[in-house]
C-alpha positions, 0 to 999 in steps of 0.5 A, a space after each residue: 454312430 447310433 441313430 436315436 428316435 426323437 420321441 424316446 432317445 432310444 437307439 433304433 431297432 435293428 435287425 441282426 443276423 449271424 452265421 457261424 460254422 466250424 469244426 470241433 473235437 466231437 458233439 459234447 454236452 455240458 453234462 460232460 458226455 462226448 458223442 461221435 468219432 469226430 471231428 464235428 462240423 458245427 453250424 449255427 444261424 441266429 436272427 432277430 431285432 435289438 432295441 425292441 422295448 428298451 435300449 439293449 434288449 433283443 428278441 431272436 430266433 436260432 438254429 444250430 446243427 452238429 454233424 459228426 463227420 465219419 458217421 454223418 450223424 445229426 444232432 440239432 436244436 432250435 429256439 426263440 428267446 428274449 434278453 434284456 439288460 436290467 442293471 447298469 452302473 459304472 463298470 457294472 452290467 447284468 442282463 437276464 434272458 429266457 424263451 423256449 428250446 427244441 433239442 433232438 440229440 439222436 446220439 445222446 443215449 436212446 435219443 432225444 426229443 425235448 422241450 426246454 425252458 432256458 435261463 440266462 444271466 450274464 454279469 459283465 465287470 472289470 477287475 484291475 482293468 481286466 474285463 470279466 464276464 460271468 455266465 449262467 445258463 440253465 435249462 428245464 426239461 418240460 418234455 422228454 422221453 429221458 428223465 426230466 430235470 434241470 441244469 445249470 452251467 456257469 462259465 467265467 471268462 477273463 479277457 486279455 487284449 493282444 492287439 487292437 488297431 482300427 480294423 483288427 482286434 486280437 483277444 485272448 480269453 480264458 477261465 473256469 466252467 462248472 456244470 450242476 444237475 438236478 435229475 436232468 437226463 437221470 444225472 445228479 449233483 456236480 458233473 464237470 469242471 473245465 478250464 477254457 481258453 480261447 483266441 478271438 480275431 475280430 475284423 469289420 463284422 467277422 470273428 474268427 475263434 480257436 479254443 482249447 479246454 480240459 475237463 475234469 469229471 466230477 463223478 464216476 463214469 465222466 472222463 477227463 478229457 481235452 477238447 478243441 473247437 474252431 469257428 468263424 462267425 459273420 454278422 449282418 445288421 441293418 
């Protein structure tokens, strides 16, 4: 049961922390390039507060690292952000977010040392009882040894429950993804189209996910490829 403050009716502020660890094919950018021989060991830590200024918002910090197993090369990023719901109506939900991020990717070109402003838009609804989520993430380079620009990555996820019990839920998710660049690292235009699939098993505060996607390059020099990933996420809140 959600505890609410007597004065405002807003759910109480909670501290939420999650740890994610898993393996993926290689380190891959949303621009389309793959780096390292793989498999890549990936870890992510996120912690922050929810219901800070209004119901459903969150302020958080995060750090993530990808290590190429054969070479032990590390590509990492960290940052902070704020997300807030801006519209709810029946089956419709919209949230927006932003913050600041730092990327250190020695595997990419001559190496990155970037400061960026991210943007996030999440829209959720139902189409004939099927939950649909549209997520657009943007990044604008403020400082980088590579060419500065902006990048937009848009994903659509459709969710189909396979099993739903009191303690366990299994969901199959799938949908398209697309990346467009405005001079980000010197790239331009439509970069890749992907079709993504994922199976998520949830029980208590743990989620196990396994996914597979196909990528089609939309420019010369961008490879068509297949990509797999697997991760376990544990979440704590108080």
